[in-house]
C-alpha positions as CSV (number, residue, x, y, z in Angstrom):
1,M,387.6,-11.4,37.1
2,N,390.8,-12.8,38.9
3,C,390.6,-13.8,42.5
4,K,391.9,-10.6,43.9
5,N,389.5,-8.4,42.3
6,L,386.4,-10.8,43.3
7,Y,387.7,-10.6,46.6
8,I,387.6,-6.7,46.7
9,H,384.2,-6.7,45.1
10,L,382.8,-8.9,47.7
11,L,384.3,-7.1,50.6
12,Y,383.8,-3.6,49.0
13,N,379.7,-4.7,48.8
14,N,379.9,-6.5,52.5
15,V,381.0,-2.9,53.4
16,I,378.1,-1.3,51.5
17,E,375.5,-3.9,52.9
18,Y,377.2,-3.3,56.9
19,R,376.9,0.5,56.2
20,Q,373.2,0.4,55.0
21,A,372.2,-1.9,57.8
22,L,373.8,0.2,60.5
23,Y,372.5,3.3,59.0
24,A,368.8,1.7,59.4
25,E,369.8,0.9,63.3
26,V,370.7,4.2,64.0
27,R,367.9,6.0,62.1
28,F,364.8,4.3,63.9
29,I,366.0,5.2,67.6
30,K,362.5,5.2,69.1
31,N,359.7,3.0,69.5
32,L,356.0,4.0,69.1
33,Y,353.1,2.0,70.7
34,L,349.6,1.6,69.5
35,V,347.4,-0.3,71.5
36,L,343.8,-1.8,70.1
37,T,341.6,-2.6,73.0
38,Q,337.8,-4.1,73.5
39,T,337.1,-3.5,77.3
40,G,333.4,-4.8,77.4
41,T,331.6,-1.3,78.2
42,L,328.1,-0.5,76.9
43,P,329.8,1.8,74.5
44,S,332.1,-0.5,73.2
45,K,329.8,-3.7,72.6
46,T,327.5,-1.3,71.2
47,L,330.1,-0.2,68.4
48,K,330.9,-3.6,68.0
49,L,327.8,-4.4,66.9
50,Y,328.2,-1.8,64.2
51,T,331.7,-2.5,63.2
52,K,332.1,-6.3,63.9
53,D,335.7,-5.9,64.6
54,P,337.7,-6.9,67.3
55,Y,338.7,-3.9,68.9
56,N,336.9,-0.2,68.8
57,H,339.4,1.6,70.9
58,I,342.9,2.8,70.3
59,S,345.6,4.6,72.2
60,M,349.0,5.8,71.6
61,G,352.2,6.3,73.7
62,F,356.3,6.0,73.9
63,D,356.2,3.7,77.1
64,K,356.9,0.2,76.6
65,N,355.1,-1.0,79.4
66,L,351.9,1.0,78.8
67,N,351.9,3.1,81.8
68,V,351.3,6.1,79.9
69,L,349.2,6.3,76.8
70,F,347.3,8.9,75.1
71,S,343.6,8.7,73.3
72,F,340.2,10.2,73.4
73,G,338.0,8.7,76.0
74,R,335.7,8.9,78.7
75,K,337.2,11.5,81.3
76,N,334.8,10.2,84.5
77,L,335.0,6.3,85.2
78,H,331.5,6.3,85.4
79,N,330.1,8.9,83.1
80,P,330.7,8.1,79.1
81,L,329.2,11.2,78.3
82,N,331.8,13.2,79.5
83,G,334.7,12.7,77.1
84,G,338.1,14.3,76.0
85,F,341.7,14.0,75.7
86,V,342.8,11.3,78.1
87,Q,346.0,9.8,79.8
88,E,345.5,6.2,80.0
89,G,347.7,3.4,81.4
90,I,347.3,-0.6,81.7
91,N,346.3,-0.4,85.2
92,K,344.6,3.2,84.9
93,G,340.4,4.1,84.7
94,L,338.5,1.5,82.8
95,Y,341.5,-0.9,82.4
96,S,341.9,-1.1,86.3
97,V,337.8,-2.3,86.6
98,F,337.4,-4.3,83.4
99,K,340.0,-7.1,83.7
100,D,339.2,-9.0,80.9
101,T,339.9,-6.3,78.6
102,I,341.5,-7.8,75.0
103,C,344.1,-6.3,73.2
104,C,346.7,-6.4,70.7
105,V,350.1,-4.0,70.9
106,Y,351.7,-2.9,67.9
107,E,355.4,-1.7,68.0
108,I,356.6,1.1,65.2
109,K,359.9,2.1,64.7
110,I,360.5,6.1,64.3
111,T,362.9,8.0,63.7
112,G,364.4,11.3,66.3
113,E,362.5,13.9,64.0
114,E,359.3,11.5,63.9
115,Y,359.6,11.0,67.8
116,G,359.9,15.1,68.1
117,N,357.1,15.8,65.9
118,L,354.7,13.3,67.5
119,K,356.0,14.8,71.1
120,S,355.3,18.3,70.2
121,T,352.1,17.4,69.0
122,I,351.1,15.1,71.9
123,D,352.2,18.3,74.5
124,K,350.2,20.4,72.4
125,F,347.2,18.5,72.9
126,N,347.7,18.2,76.8
127,S,348.7,21.4,77.3
128,E,345.2,22.4,76.1
129,K,343.6,19.3,77.1
130,D,340.7,21.4,79.2
131,H,339.7,22.6,75.9
132,Y,339.2,19.3,74.1
133,R,335.7,17.2,74.0
134,Y,334.9,13.7,72.5
135,N,333.5,13.7,69.3
136,F,330.3,12.0,69.5
137,L,328.6,13.7,66.7
138,G,331.3,13.3,64.6
139,L,331.8,9.4,65.4
140,L,327.8,9.2,64.4
141,T,328.0,10.8,61.6
142,A,331.5,8.9,60.3
143,L,329.3,5.5,61.2
144,F,327.0,6.5,58.5
145,G,329.5,7.8,55.9
146,Y,329.7,11.4,56.5
147,P,333.2,12.8,58.1
148,L,332.7,16.0,60.7
149,I,335.5,17.9,61.5
150,R,335.0,20.0,64.9
151,H,337.4,22.1,66.3
152,Y,338.7,20.7,69.6
153,H,336.7,17.6,68.9
154,Y,337.9,14.2,68.4
155,Y,337.3,10.4,68.8
156,C,340.2,7.6,69.6
157,T,340.8,6.7,66.0
158,Q,340.6,10.5,64.8
159,F,343.0,11.4,67.1
160,V,345.3,8.8,66.6
161,G,345.3,8.9,62.8
162,T,345.5,13.1,62.6
163,V,348.6,12.7,65.2
164,L,350.2,10.0,62.9
165,Y,349.7,12.0,60.0
166,D,350.5,15.4,61.2
167,S,353.7,14.0,62.4
168,K,354.6,12.3,59.2
169,V,354.8,8.9,60.5
170,A,351.7,7.5,58.8
171,E,349.5,7.8,55.7
172,F,346.1,6.6,55.2
173,E,344.4,5.6,52.0
174,K,340.7,6.8,53.6
175,D,339.8,10.1,55.5
176,I,341.1,9.9,59.2
177,S,337.4,10.1,60.0
178,F,336.3,7.0,58.7
179,L,339.9,5.3,60.6
180,K,338.9,2.4,62.6
181,P,341.4,0.7,64.7
182,V,341.9,-2.2,63.0
183,D,343.3,-0.1,60.1
184,F,346.3,0.9,62.2
185,C,347.3,-2.9,62.1
186,N,349.3,-2.7,58.9
187,L,351.5,0.7,59.2
188,R,355.0,1.1,58.3
189,N,358.1,-0.4,60.3
190,S,355.2,-1.9,62.9
191,K,355.5,-5.3,64.0
192,L,352.6,-6.9,66.8
193,V,354.4,-7.4,70.1
194,Y,351.4,-8.9,71.7
195,Q,348.0,-10.2,71.8
196,G,345.4,-11.4,74.5
197,K,344.3,-10.2,77.9
198,L,345.6,-6.4,78.8
199,S,346.0,-7.5,82.3
200,D,348.8,-10.3,81.4
201,Y,350.7,-7.8,79.5
202,K,354.5,-8.0,79.4
203,Y,357.0,-6.4,77.1
204,I,359.1,-8.8,75.6
205,Q,362.2,-8.0,73.2
206,A,361.6,-9.6,70.1
């Protein structure tokens, strides 16, 4: 190959690589945030005794400042048995009381189509939020290896796993009923952006 042909070949390859990089950058136009936490409440301490995991709750949202997050948890600050679909935030509810809550935050690159799927699914949960209840019984049976699907009933990992799977953002190697917060740490197109006290969280562009 002479110098001219070599130059053309290298130029062509550079153009292809540039177009591929540009396509990847344009394709992933939205971010999803998964927030794994351990508050220190009695229920979370009880779960930690069983799971031995550092985090026992998970929320999801599109706000990099974590002011709007969605999950299943307690609807009343002083009544852990009154649970269902909830909107959380870094300075709301339990997090405003348990200032020593530890967390890790994952940022996931998603496409416009995936974002639309996620938004539509979460909006449906939100529009029917009064119908949803926390799946206490399902959580208990899952701890003993038995999945229990109940209409309008979820616990946090069951909710996040279902939404991600139905929106084609993630696939899992185990039954969604058996997912734990730590199972969401290595999803495709994800990266850890923060680890520490939730009250100290501040988004930093990598």
